[in-house]
Structure formats: C-alpha cells, structure tokens
C-alpha positions in Angstrom: 7.8 -16.8 -8.9 3.7 -15.8 -8.8 2.7 -12.9 -10.6 1.2 -12.1 -7.2 4.9 -12.3 -5.6 6.1 -10.1 -8.9 3.8 -7.5 -8.3 4.6 -7.5 -4.5 8.4 -7.1 -5.5 7.7 -3.7 -7.5 5.7 -2.5 -4.8 8.5 -2.9 -2.1 10.9 -1.2 -4.9 9.3 1.7 -4.9 8.9 2.0 -1.5 12.3 1.4 -0.9 13.2 3.7 -3.5 10.9 6.4 -2.3 12.7 6.2 1.1 16.1 7.2 -0.4 13.7 10.1 -2.2 12.8 11.6 1.6 9.0 9.9 1.3 7.7 7.0 3.4 8.6 3.3 3.5 5.6 2.5 1.7 4.9 1.6 -2.4 1.6 0.5 -4.5 1.0 -0.9 -7.9 -2.6 -1.2 -9.4 -2.6 -4.2 -11.8 -5.6 -5.0 -13.8 -5.5 -7.4 -16.9 -1.9 -8.1 -16.3 -0.7 -4.8 -17.0 0.2 -1.9 -14.1 -2.5 1.0 -14.6 -1.1 2.6 -11.6 2.1 3.5 -9.4 2.3 5.3 -5.9 4.6 5.8 -3.0 3.9 7.4 0.3 4.1 10.7 -0.4 2.8 12.5 2.9 5.9 14.3 4.2 7.0 15.3 0.9 3.5 17.2 -0.3 2.1 17.7 3.6 -0.7 15.7 2.5 -2.0 13.4 4.9 -4.1 11.6 2.5 -1.0 10.7 0.0 -0.5 7.3 0.9 1.0 4.9 -1.7 -1.8 3.2 -2.5 -3.9 6.5 -2.6 -1.5 7.9 -5.0 -1.6 4.4 -6.6 -5.4 4.4 -7.2 -5.3 8.0 -8.3 -2.9 7.3 -11.0 -5.0 4.2 -12.2 -8.2 6.2 -12.0 -6.6 8.5 -14.7 -5.1 6.2 -16.3 -8.2 4.9 -17.6 -10.5 7.4 -17.1 -12.5 6.3 -14.6 -13.2 6.2 -10.7 -14.0 2.6 -10.7 -11.3 0.1 -11.2 -13.3 -3.5 -11.4 -11.1 -6.4 -12.1 -8.3 -4.5 -10.6 -5.8 -5.8 -7.7 -4.0 -3.4 -5.4 -0.1 -4.2 -4.6 0.9 -2.9 -1.2 4.2 -3.0 0.2 2.5 -3.0 3.7 -0.8 -3.9 4.7 -3.2 -1.1 3.8 -4.2 1.2 6.6 -8.4 2.0 7.2 -7.9 5.0 4.8 -6.1 3.0 2.1 -8.9 0.1 2.7 -11.7 2.6 2.1 -10.0 4.3 -1.2 -9.8 0.5 -2.3 -13.6 -0.4 -1.6 -14.6 3.1 -3.0 -12.8 2.3 -6.2 -14.4 -1.1 -6.4 -11.1 -3.4 -6.8 -11.5 -7.1 -6.6 -8.6 -7.3 -4.3 -5.9 -5.9 -2.3 -2.3 -8.0 -1.3 -0.3 -6.7 0.6 3.7 -7.5 1.8 4.4 -6.8 5.4 1.7 -6.8 7.9 0.4 -3.7 10.1 3.0 -5.1 13.4 5.7 -4.7 11.1 5.1 -1.0 10.6 4.2 -0.5 13.9 7.8 -1.7 14.8 9.3 0.7 12.5 7.2 3.6 13.8 4.2 3.8 11.7 1.9 2.2 14.3 -1.9 2.6 13.2 -3.5 0.1 15.0 -5.6 2.6 16.6 -7.2 3.2 13.3 -7.7 -0.2 12.7 -9.2 -0.8 15.5 -11.7 2.0 15.6 -12.7 1.7 11.8 -12.2 -2.3 11.2 -15.3 -3.6 13.1 -15.5 -6.5 10.4 -11.8 -8.0 10.9 -12.9 -11.2 9.2 -11.8 -11.2 5.5 -14.8 -13.3 4.7 -17.3 -10.4 5.3 -15.3 -7.5 2.9 -16.3 -7.3 -0.4 -12.9 -7.6 -1.9 -10.6 -10.0 -1.2 -7.7 -9.2 1.5 -4.4 -11.2 1.3 -1.3 -11.1 3.4 1.6 -12.4 1.4 4.8 -12.1 2.9 8.0 -12.4 0.8 11.4 -12.6 1.6 11.7 -8.8 1.1 8.7 -8.1 3.2 10.3 -5.6 5.4 13.1 -4.1 3.4 11.6 -1.1 3.1 11.3 -0.6 6.9 15.1 -1.6 7.2 15.9 1.0 4.9 13.8 3.7 6.4 15.2 2.8 10.0 19.0 3.2 8.4 18.0 6.7 7.3 19.3 9.3 9.0 17.4 12.5 9.2 14.1 11.0 8.6 10.6 12.6 9.4 9.0 10.3 12.1 5.8 10.1 12.2 
C-alpha cells in the first residue's frame, strides 16, 4: 500500500464515521513530512456552517497545529474530489497537492451535485495549469462514505 492510499483510507474512515455521527460523508487529512497535521470532517449541517467542509476543517486544524496560515510541503487527502471552495482554501493554504478518492460524479450520485460550481469557478480544468498538484486516486473503498450516507435513515439532504 502506498502512502497516498494509506492517507486516503484514513480520510475515508473519517467520512464513514462522520455519517454515523450525523455529519456529511466527507473526510480529509492534511499530511506534511509523513505526519498528520490536521484532520476534518464535513460539519455543514451539524454546525449550520456552509463553509465547514471536511477539507476546510482539516486545513483550519492543520494551520492551528503548526501555528501558520501557510502549509507548503503539505498534501490534503480527501475522501472525495474537493469542491471549488475546498480547492480555493487549499490554494490559499499553499499546499503542494490535493489527492482525492471518489470523484464529483460519485458525489452527485449521492445527492451532492456541485457540478454547477465547478463549471462556474473552474475555468482551467487542465490540472497542469494549477499551482498545486491535483490527483484522483480511486481506491477500493472510494464510494463507501456515500454508501453509508445512502443507508442512513433520516439524513439531512443537501
């Protein structure tokens, strides 16, 4: 198992656990130098905060952990392809890379369709044009958080 797979598995585990706790099916881990410096889960409905996406929460926690708003050398591992909000937060944090498991189509199939936001705010879909690396690495459990979400009775639809 590669390090990327290990950290994606951690993000997926966080996402699945978050669903059972009443949150959305998204998890993220920020890693620098082989160490986790921040983790986060989607807390949008729990905190009534539309910016409390897993990646943003993980970046906030990482910045507090290292005492800086800038995280060069770090990688964000996300259970799902980050939305434009989370990509923007990652750019502002100056991380080196964002690696995700499930893609935006899997999210849409589970009721989290942010394609309109991607279309409006991502005029440069070419990953080579970005100042940070963007990698889609599907793993065997990529869609497990969405499966847990679909199975949750009484979930708050987005």
